[in-house]
N, C-alpha and C positions, 0 to 999 in steps of 0.2 A: 507935905504929908511923908513925915518920917513913919520910920517902922513898919512899913510895909514890903510883903514880899508877894512873889507871883507865883498862883499856885494853877498846875494845869486841870480844868475841869473834864474835860471829854476830845477824845480825838476821832477823825472819821475820814474814809478815802472813798474818792470813786475811779472806776475804769472803764474807759469806753469801751463797748461791747464787740467792736472788731478784733480779732486776735490774729496776729501776723505771725507763723512759725518760721523757723527757719530754714523749712523744707520748702514754705513759700517760698522765701526769700533766692532760694536755688533756683529759681524760675526766673528771677529777675535781674541777678547779677552773677558775676563767676566767684562762688562761692558754695562753701558746703556747710551742713549743720555739723560734723566733726570738729573744722577750723574753726567754728563759732564760738562753741560750747570748749573748745581746749584753752583758747585764747582770754574768752571773756566770761565763761558760765552761763552764757544768755540761750535760753533755748525757746523763748518766742519774747511779744510784745503787745501792748495792746495801741490801736491808731484811732487817732478821733474821727467821727464822719464829718462828712464835708461839710455839713450844716451844724457841725458841734464848735464852740469858740473856746478859747481859754476861761472865759468867765463861768460859760457853763458846765464845765468839769467843775471849776473852783467852786459854785454857788452847789451843785450836788455833794460836794466833799465836805462842804459846810453846815448843811443842811443834818448831813449824818452826824457830825462832830458836836452841832447843838443838840441835837436828840441824845445823844450821848452824855451829855454833860447834864442835861435836864434843864436849857437853857432856854427861853424864847431869843428869838433874833431881835425884838423892841428893848432888849437890855444890852446889847452889844452897843458899844460907844467908840471903837475902834476897830478898824479893818485894815489889815496888813495883808498885801497879796504879793509873794515873791515870783516874780515871772521872767523871764527871757523871751516870752511868745505874746506880747500884750496884744488883745483884741484889737486895740488902734494905738496908732502913737500918743494919741493921747485922745481922752481923759484917761486916765489910770484904769487898769482894770479892777481894782479895787474897789472903784464907782460905781463899776457894773455891777458887781459881786455885791455894794450895799442896794441897788436898786433890785434886782433880782430876791433879795431877802427883803425887803420892805422897810430897811433900816434908814430913818431919816435923819438922825441925831449924830453926835460923834463925827471923828475925822477918819478918813480912808484915803488911802497911797500904797503905790508899788515899791519894793525894794528889788534892784537887779543886782545881784551878785552870782549869776549865773547858777551852777550846781550847790553852791555855798548859801544860796539865797534863802532855804527855809531858817537856816541855823543865824544868819543875820538878822532876820526879821525876827524870830524868837527872842534875839538879843535886844532888839530896837523893843519891841513888846514891853519886855522885862522892864527894859529904863523908862519908858512912857508910864506906864503902871507906877511904878517904885517914884516917879515925878508929879503923880495926880493928873497925868493926861489923859486918865482913862481909868475905868472900873471894871471893865469886861472887855478881852480883846479878844477877836478872831483872826488869828494868824494860819493865814495857806501858802502852798508851795503848789503851784499846778501850772501845768505845758503842754502847750500844741505842739511838742519838739518836731513833730515828724513835718511841719511846715517849713523847718528851715533845713531840711535833707537833701542832697542830692543823690536820689536813688540809682545814680549810676555811679556811685564812689562807695566799691564795696569796702573800703575801710572805715567810712563813717555810718553809712544807711543801715548797718547792719547792728548797731549799739546802741540806738534811742527807742523810747517810745511817747509815750502820751498818759496824763493822767495827774490826780490830784490828791493832796493831802489836807486835811484843817484838823486845827487844834484851838480849844476855847481854852483861855487863860483868866484868871481873876486874883485882882488886886485883893489881900487878905492882909490883916495885922499880923503883926510879927510874932505876936505872942498865941497866935490861933494855930491851928492843923498841925502842931509838933514840930517837926522838921521838915515838912513836906514844902515843894515848891521849884523855884530854879537857883539852883543852888550858885552858879559861876557861867558866866560866858568866856570866851577866848578869842579873837578874831583877827584876822591877817590878810595882807595883801602887797602884790610885789608887781605893779604895771610892767616890769622889764621883760617878764615872762607872754605877752600877751598874744605874741604873735605863733604861740605852741597850741591856742586852743582859741579860737574866735570866729567869728562871721564875715564873711568877704563882703558886705553891704550894710547899708544903713542910709536914715533922710539926710544925713549931714554929708556923709561921703559919696556915695553910690547913688543915693535918691532910689534905692531898692529894697528888699529882704534880703537879699544873697544866703549864703548856704554856708554850714556850719563845716571849718577845715580843721586839722589837728596833727597833730607831729604826735603818734601814740607813746612811739618809745620816749619822747620828753617827756610826756605829759605822767607817765608810769615810772621815770626815773626819778622824779620828783615828788612823787604821791605819797608815798610811804614817810618820808622824812618829816613834809610838810603836816600831814594828820597826825603822825606822833605828837609833833611839837605842841599843837594848840591841845590837843586832848590832855598831855602834861600840864600844860599850864593849866585847863580848867579844872585838872585835880588839886593841882597847889593852892589856887586861889579858894579854893571851896575847904582846904584841908583835909581831905580826902585821896585813896589811891587807887590804885586799879585792882587791888587786890580785896577793895571794899564792893568793886561792883557787884551789878546783878545783871545788867545789860547793856550792851556795846549793839548801838543803832547807827551804823554806818552808810554814808553816801553809795548808793548803789549803783558803780559805776562798771566796776570789772572785779568779778569774784579772787584773782589774783591780787588785785591791792588789797582785798579785805583782809585776805588770808596772810598776806604780809604785815597790815598792821596790828591783827591779832596777836602774829607771832611776836612783833617786836614788844608791844604792849605785854606779852605772857599769859594772854586770857584764854581760857578756855573756848573751844570750838564751839561749845552749847551754851556760851554765853553772848555770842554775836547772833544777830537777827541777819538773814539772807533772803531778799526775793529777788536778786537780779535776776534770777533766773526765769522768773513768770514775767517781771515789768520792764527788764532791760534795763537802761539808764534815763530817768525820767529828768533830769535836771533837778531842778528846784523843789520838783514832788516826790524825788524818791526818798528823802530821809521820814516825811510824814507816813508817806503811804504804808513802808517798813513798820512805822511805829504802830499805825493804826492795826495793819495787821497781826502783828504782835501782842497788841492790847484785846484785839478782837478774839483770838484763841487762845487766852488764858496766860499765856507766858508772862506778859507785863502785868504786875498786879501791886494795890497799892502800898506805897512806902519802899517800892523798888527803888534803887539807884541805877540812874539809866543815864546814858551818854550818848548823845547825838556827835554826830560829825560831817564834814563835807566839804570838798575840793572842788573848785569849779575855774573856768576862764578868768582871765586876769591877769596871774592867777589872784583867786583867792582863796582861803582856806578859814575855816572855825570850827568850834565844840561848843556845845551847851551840857551841863552836868545839871540834871534834875531828880529830885525825890520826888518819886510816883505818887 
């Protein structure tokens, strides 16, 4: 199936109704609104209800993306869910999303690259579609990250939230849709840094879920350089440059990291999509949710050149360049 490219047809997102502000957290841990905003840019986050699972958030975001794309769920033959917080150890959360959307054909599986998961999933879907392993893909980043938080650890519990974002991608002949589609992907990982951002539990090690543990200064120290590396790599693969970029949609982990990457790439602040203040860090969900917000409010338009990037535990990091 040569001569095929992957074109984005629609995006959507879903946020749990429960909003937890910094002021709310002041009542739970020794922190302040000013401290959180100064160091992260975060003002609030959404937290899933006790009866909401990751697949519930994912399915809602998927329905919104399908609606935006004008595509019925019955047309989807590839479902990829990027998540660190699956409903169950197995089956894959993607299988539950399939079931909730009434999809009975094609394949479904999860991708685990923590905060980089959605970018990894986009690259995977792009490769699958180009190689004839699907025709229309649903790519989702979804997290109930609050389930991994130690609410007595003020260094981590203030940083994260829950949510889901989804993208519908279709395989299209190369000679159609002008230059639209996924132009390039650049993925990296280095397991030497695993202990700088990790969860201290798991089925094989402790037989427990565990809590998020992070060396914040170390993560920050590596982030700007690593992210810039894959962004430049994606530009070079596509024969494009930062000067050509219309929109930069980064992982929403920390406003200072976002600003640092933008400065290093010499990007104007008005080209950078920022939602970390309202969503906090939603791990694999952060990029597709920010993307969906920017499409919904009219900033990202057809034929715009859009760069997605993320970095997460592992370390993993990656970027995808898309002509919208």
